[in-house]
Backbone as a chain_set.jsonl record, in Angstrom:
{"seq": "MPRQSVFDMKVSKVYPLLVAKAERKGRTKAEVDEVTSWLTGYDMEATDLDVTYAEFFGNAPAYNPRAELITGSVCGVKVEVIEDPLMKKIRQLDKLVDELAKGKPMDRILR", "coords": {"N": [[21.361, -74.546, 269.169], [18.299, -73.218, 269.126], [15.228, -74.419, 268.098], [13.498, -73.783, 265.502], [9.811, -72.166, 264.903], [7.337, -73.301, 262.524], [5.336, -70.91, 261.838], [7.22, -68.897, 262.327], [8.923, -68.245, 260.544], [10.608, -67.28, 257.362], [8.996, -66.347, 254.664], [10.561, -65.998, 252.47], [13.043, -67.242, 252.845], [11.683, -70.228, 252.572], [9.848, -70.689, 250.639], [11.301, -70.912, 248.407], [12.859, -73.331, 248.759], [10.341, -75.168, 248.3], [10.162, -73.866, 245.275], [12.921, -75.493, 244.281], [12.128, -77.924, 245.027], [9.551, -78.322, 243.316], [10.762, -77.736, 240.859], [13.366, -80.318, 240.8], [11.364, -81.796, 239.738], [10.857, -81.424, 237.394], [9.178, -79.194, 236.609], [7.986, -75.823, 236.755], [8.916, -72.598, 238.217], [7.057, -70.791, 237.634], [5.322, -72.647, 237.805], [4.827, -73.316, 240.566], [4.47, -70.722, 240.863], [1.454, -70.282, 239.994], [0.138, -71.936, 241.444], [-0.123, -71.403, 244.406], [-0.532, -69.049, 244.579], [-3.539, -69.601, 243.082], [-4.471, -70.329, 245.615], [-3.992, -68.177, 247.542], [-4.457, -65.912, 246.475], [-2.226, -64.007, 246.131], [0.179, -62.047, 244.029], [2.581, -63.611, 243.264], [4.955, -62.234, 241.907], [4.758, -59.785, 243.127], [4.925, -60.123, 244.894], [6.012, -59.486, 248.629], [8.296, -61.293, 249.904], [9.586, -61.28, 252.779], [8.546, -61.989, 255.001], [6.977, -63.512, 257.774], [5.336, -66.85, 257.972], [2.952, -66.572, 259.768], [2.495, -64.67, 259.163], [2.146, -63.816, 255.802], [0.14, -66.023, 255.342], [-1.468, -65.046, 256.747], [-1.846, -62.461, 255.94], [-3.564, -62.99, 253.352], [-4.742, -61.769, 250.188], [-7.167, -62.852, 249.261], [-7.572, -65.943, 249.881], [-8.417, -69.348, 248.876], [-11.664, -70.139, 248.658], [-12.442, -72.544, 248.044], [-10.242, -73.979, 248.584], [-10.718, -75.416, 250.809], [-11.336, -78.362, 249.04], [-8.441, -79.618, 248.951], [-7.237, -82.632, 250.06], [-5.523, -84.924, 251.195], [-2.464, -86.626, 252.469], [0.273, -85.206, 253.562], [3.627, -85.549, 255.09], [2.629, -87.622, 256.6], [0.6, -86.502, 257.693], [-3.005, -86.102, 257.481], [-4.33, -83.204, 255.482], [-6.817, -83.081, 255.786], [-7.28, -83.166, 258.638], [-6.106, -81.961, 260.09], [-6.052, -79.47, 262.658], [-4.762, -76.386, 263.527], [-5.974, -73.81, 262.61], [-3.811, -72.043, 260.79], [-1.322, -73.927, 260.355], [-3.16, -76.211, 258.938], [-3.139, -74.743, 256.452], [-0.63, -74.101, 255.783], [0.304, -76.513, 255.198], [-1.671, -76.783, 253.314], [-0.301, -75.879, 250.999], [1.613, -76.873, 250.786], [0.646, -79.483, 249.335], [-0.25, -79.269, 247.715], [1.933, -78.327, 246.0], [3.699, -80.512, 246.023], [1.695, -82.346, 245.002], [1.596, -81.164, 242.17], [4.856, -81.572, 242.227], [4.502, -84.272, 241.699], [4.05, -84.711, 239.014], [1.067, -84.751, 238.756], [-1.849, -83.065, 236.705], [-2.189, -79.547, 235.848], [-4.982, -78.69, 236.169], [-5.93, -80.553, 237.398], [-4.816, -80.214, 239.705], [-5.47, -77.434, 240.694], [-8.673, -77.421, 241.544]], "CA": [[20.474, -73.359, 268.896], [16.676, -73.187, 269.477], [13.669, -75.067, 266.744], [12.414, -72.011, 264.844], [8.626, -72.495, 264.397], [7.506, -73.139, 260.915], [5.177, -69.9, 261.981], [7.737, -67.892, 262.497], [10.289, -68.513, 259.268], [10.321, -66.517, 256.769], [8.914, -66.911, 253.501], [11.492, -65.905, 251.31], [13.418, -68.991, 253.052], [10.738, -71.848, 252.931], [8.875, -70.313, 248.909], [12.853, -71.569, 246.855], [13.036, -74.752, 248.567], [9.263, -75.48, 247.759], [10.122, -74.483, 243.94], [13.51, -76.457, 244.266], [10.953, -79.073, 245.151], [8.777, -78.906, 242.198], [11.986, -78.295, 239.609], [13.823, -81.241, 240.973], [10.363, -83.276, 239.227], [10.273, -81.225, 236.336], [8.257, -78.077, 236.852], [8.903, -74.589, 236.909], [8.241, -71.61, 238.908], [5.926, -70.292, 237.22], [3.9, -72.928, 237.982], [4.756, -72.642, 241.795], [3.744, -69.252, 242.175], [0.155, -70.394, 239.321], [-0.623, -72.913, 242.683], [0.702, -70.458, 245.357], [-1.611, -67.526, 243.392], [-4.67, -69.331, 243.204], [-4.443, -70.411, 247.076], [-3.564, -67.269, 248.699], [-4.364, -64.547, 246.0], [-0.804, -62.684, 245.697], [0.439, -62.068, 242.688], [3.609, -63.895, 243.576], [5.749, -61.548, 241.266], [5.046, -58.34, 243.319], [4.849, -60.5, 246.535], [7.221, -59.181, 249.484], [8.253, -62.974, 250.818], [10.596, -61.076, 253.553], [7.791, -61.851, 256.078], [7.092, -64.797, 258.118], [4.493, -67.584, 257.551], [1.921, -66.53, 260.213], [2.268, -62.977, 258.048], [1.592, -64.394, 254.492], [-1.029, -66.357, 255.501], [-3.349, -64.224, 257.72], [-3.066, -61.594, 255.436], [-3.893, -62.817, 251.927], [-5.563, -61.145, 250.439], [-7.809, -63.788, 249.278], [-7.63, -66.798, 250.293], [-9.315, -69.802, 247.92], [-12.577, -71.227, 249.551], [-12.028, -74.219, 247.667], [-8.993, -74.706, 249.33], [-10.838, -76.905, 252.088], [-10.927, -79.398, 248.329], [-7.39, -80.48, 249.138], [-7.0, -84.036, 250.555], [-4.26, -86.183, 251.631], [-1.094, -86.316, 253.361], [1.916, -84.312, 253.769], [4.664, -85.495, 256.098], [1.892, -88.046, 256.957], [-0.741, -86.173, 258.535], [-3.799, -86.221, 256.996], [-4.693, -81.991, 255.602], [-8.161, -82.488, 255.902], [-8.022, -83.349, 259.929], [-5.767, -80.728, 260.537], [-7.017, -78.818, 263.546], [-4.978, -75.232, 263.298], [-5.536, -73.358, 260.488], [-3.031, -71.821, 260.205], [-1.091, -74.982, 260.042], [-3.339, -76.526, 257.474], [-3.356, -73.655, 255.264], [0.736, -74.026, 255.594], [0.475, -77.909, 254.601], [-2.274, -77.075, 251.86], [0.584, -75.442, 249.742], [2.962, -78.122, 251.005], [0.005, -80.485, 249.357], [-0.388, -78.783, 246.108], [3.696, -78.123, 245.856], [3.623, -82.04, 246.303], [1.294, -82.522, 243.643], [3.037, -80.138, 241.246], [6.114, -82.754, 241.967], [4.333, -85.681, 241.214], [3.176, -84.422, 238.059], [-0.293, -84.03, 238.614], [-2.131, -81.585, 235.468], [-2.145, -78.114, 236.439], [-6.226, -78.282, 236.429], [-6.592, -80.642, 239.055], [-3.913, -79.498, 241.208], [-6.259, -76.334, 241.108], [-9.908, -78.082, 241.651]], "C": [[18.697, -74.055, 268.736], [16.512, -73.481, 267.689], [13.668, -73.323, 266.297], [11.025, -72.692, 264.625], [8.451, -72.264, 262.936], [6.547, -71.641, 261.294], [6.108, -68.555, 261.561], [9.048, -67.58, 261.181], [9.253, -67.807, 258.23], [10.062, -67.126, 255.275], [10.033, -67.269, 252.118], [12.667, -66.963, 251.658], [12.881, -70.191, 252.074], [10.6, -71.473, 250.959], [10.399, -70.546, 248.168], [12.64, -72.816, 246.674], [11.717, -75.732, 247.983], [9.367, -74.897, 245.626], [11.151, -74.952, 243.498], [12.444, -77.733, 243.984], [10.509, -79.365, 243.365], [10.139, -78.949, 240.951], [12.954, -79.207, 239.28], [12.935, -82.368, 240.154], [10.15, -82.192, 237.629], [9.561, -80.027, 235.666], [8.762, -77.226, 237.416], [8.422, -73.701, 237.869], [7.439, -71.155, 239.329], [4.904, -70.722, 237.751], [3.321, -73.48, 239.892], [3.915, -71.536, 242.364], [2.21, -69.522, 241.12], [-0.577, -71.115, 241.292], [-0.977, -71.489, 244.165], [-0.118, -69.335, 245.365], [-2.345, -67.988, 243.587], [-4.636, -69.845, 244.976], [-4.925, -69.281, 248.15], [-3.899, -66.174, 247.597], [-3.191, -63.672, 246.034], [-1.329, -62.991, 244.496], [2.054, -62.53, 243.004], [5.163, -62.936, 243.059], [5.79, -60.52, 242.257], [4.643, -58.537, 244.955], [6.065, -60.118, 247.554], [7.604, -60.718, 250.495], [8.98, -62.714, 251.549], [9.219, -60.837, 254.866], [7.612, -63.402, 256.648], [5.901, -65.639, 257.484], [3.14, -66.999, 258.34], [1.548, -65.551, 258.818], [1.131, -63.022, 257.161], [0.72, -64.975, 254.59], [-2.095, -66.066, 256.014], [-3.033, -62.798, 257.072], [-3.441, -61.706, 253.924], [-4.673, -62.643, 251.826], [-7.309, -61.78, 249.413], [-7.913, -65.997, 249.174], [-8.881, -67.824, 250.055], [-9.978, -70.027, 248.895], [-12.181, -72.448, 249.137], [-10.75, -74.916, 248.018], [-9.451, -76.146, 250.63], [-10.928, -78.688, 251.173], [-9.95, -80.65, 248.392], [-7.886, -81.241, 250.108], [-5.692, -85.128, 250.577], [-3.235, -85.87, 252.232], [0.219, -86.152, 253.075], [3.039, -84.982, 254.83], [3.846, -86.907, 256.867], [0.807, -88.106, 257.834], [-1.806, -85.02, 257.569], [-4.234, -84.293, 256.651], [-5.535, -81.865, 255.999], [-8.418, -82.239, 257.595], [-6.907, -82.319, 260.533], [-6.091, -79.649, 260.937], [-6.91, -76.771, 262.984], [-4.573, -74.753, 262.278], [-4.827, -72.59, 260.326], [-1.446, -72.745, 259.278], [-1.994, -75.925, 258.904], [-3.206, -75.772, 256.209], [-1.331, -73.87, 254.736], [0.685, -75.587, 254.317], [-0.667, -78.259, 253.607], [-1.303, -76.447, 251.148], [1.529, -76.442, 249.431], [2.374, -79.045, 249.923], [-0.182, -80.325, 247.884], [0.849, -78.588, 245.403], [4.086, -80.088, 245.059], [2.691, -82.477, 244.541], [1.659, -82.39, 242.745], [3.392, -81.346, 240.832], [5.936, -83.773, 241.311], [3.978, -85.254, 239.624], [2.322, -84.386, 237.37], [-0.853, -82.912, 237.368], [-2.493, -80.414, 236.547], [-4.436, -77.94, 236.685], [-7.559, -79.148, 237.638], [-5.991, -80.854, 240.075], [-5.636, -78.07, 242.086], [-8.143, -76.642, 241.403], [-10.904, -77.336, 240.899]], "O": [[18.242, -75.119, 268.316], [17.1, -73.13, 266.666], [13.81, -72.197, 266.774], [11.068, -73.826, 264.148], [9.047, -71.447, 262.235], [7.315, -70.775, 260.872], [5.865, -67.601, 260.822], [9.885, -66.678, 261.185], [8.029, -67.712, 258.135], [10.671, -68.073, 254.779], [10.222, -68.168, 251.298], [13.213, -67.516, 250.704], [13.44, -70.826, 251.18], [11.311, -72.079, 250.158], [10.344, -70.139, 247.008], [12.398, -73.471, 245.66], [11.908, -76.783, 247.37], [8.702, -75.517, 244.796], [11.062, -75.127, 242.283], [12.127, -78.273, 242.925], [10.916, -80.182, 242.539], [10.429, -79.952, 240.299], [13.471, -79.286, 238.166], [13.371, -83.487, 239.882], [9.186, -82.411, 236.896], [9.392, -79.898, 234.454], [9.638, -77.306, 238.277], [7.387, -74.063, 238.429], [6.979, -70.963, 240.455], [3.91, -70.104, 238.133], [2.227, -73.812, 240.349], [3.214, -71.319, 243.352], [1.447, -68.66, 241.559], [-1.507, -70.703, 241.986], [-2.018, -70.961, 244.556], [-0.283, -68.733, 246.426], [-2.829, -67.41, 244.559], [-5.201, -68.862, 245.454], [-5.727, -69.307, 249.085], [-3.391, -65.144, 248.039], [-3.404, -62.464, 245.938], [-2.291, -63.579, 244.003], [2.823, -61.57, 242.955], [6.215, -62.96, 243.698], [6.95, -60.15, 242.441], [4.278, -57.756, 245.833], [7.17, -60.52, 247.192], [7.146, -60.99, 251.604], [9.715, -63.696, 251.65], [9.007, -59.787, 255.472], [8.06, -64.364, 256.025], [5.43, -65.166, 256.45], [2.153, -66.916, 257.611], [0.736, -65.649, 257.898], [-0.043, -62.67, 257.275], [-0.061, -64.578, 253.725], [-3.242, -66.501, 255.915], [-3.747, -61.873, 257.459], [-3.619, -60.68, 253.267], [-5.595, -62.906, 252.598], [-8.26, -61.076, 249.074], [-8.311, -66.86, 248.392], [-9.987, -67.646, 250.566], [-9.446, -70.166, 249.996], [-11.634, -73.293, 249.845], [-10.366, -76.063, 247.792], [-8.911, -77.163, 251.066], [-10.777, -79.773, 251.736], [-10.124, -81.846, 248.16], [-8.738, -80.865, 250.912], [-5.251, -85.95, 249.773], [-3.089, -84.693, 252.562], [1.032, -86.852, 252.472], [2.931, -84.172, 255.751], [4.493, -87.332, 257.825], [0.252, -89.014, 258.452], [-1.647, -83.87, 257.159], [-4.526, -83.796, 257.739], [-5.727, -80.847, 256.664], [-9.301, -81.495, 258.021], [-7.121, -81.961, 261.691], [-6.423, -78.751, 260.163], [-7.776, -76.037, 262.508], [-3.66, -74.88, 261.461], [-5.157, -72.048, 259.27], [-0.823, -72.468, 258.253], [-1.336, -76.342, 257.951], [-3.18, -76.273, 255.085], [-0.907, -73.782, 253.584], [0.931, -75.644, 253.113], [-0.841, -79.372, 253.111], [-1.788, -76.562, 250.022], [2.064, -76.793, 248.379], [3.274, -79.622, 249.312], [-0.242, -81.233, 247.055], [0.826, -78.684, 244.176], [4.538, -80.53, 244.002], [3.098, -82.77, 243.416], [2.168, -83.348, 242.162], [2.971, -82.06, 239.922], [6.731, -84.279, 240.52], [3.308, -86.205, 239.22], [2.231, -84.184, 236.159], [-0.16, -81.912, 237.182], [-2.933, -80.461, 237.695], [-4.952, -77.049, 237.359], [-8.649, -78.972, 238.182], [-6.327, -81.448, 241.1], [-6.295, -77.934, 243.117], [-8.773, -75.585, 241.405], [-12.068, -77.734, 240.852]]}, "num_chains": 1, "name": "protein.A"}
């Protein structure tokens, strides 16, 4: 079976994994929704998640200009040096959820 590119994965398949990661560490779905909304401008309760990651980030209503302040490593890769714009956005969301799961206060996560 060929590997599926993360760009082609449905948000509806990946987002529950992000929520589960946060919930395992005592955080909530509402907090994951908050950081995702801060980053992308989506209202997560009203957003159709049956789109690909490429469509989700490509059609983000208000991508936060402060996203450039998201730094650090995700899976051993520094977010700030990722060249592909779409992969960088995906990793920025991963980093925010990682920070949430590690217990960082929301005001520090949302920069």
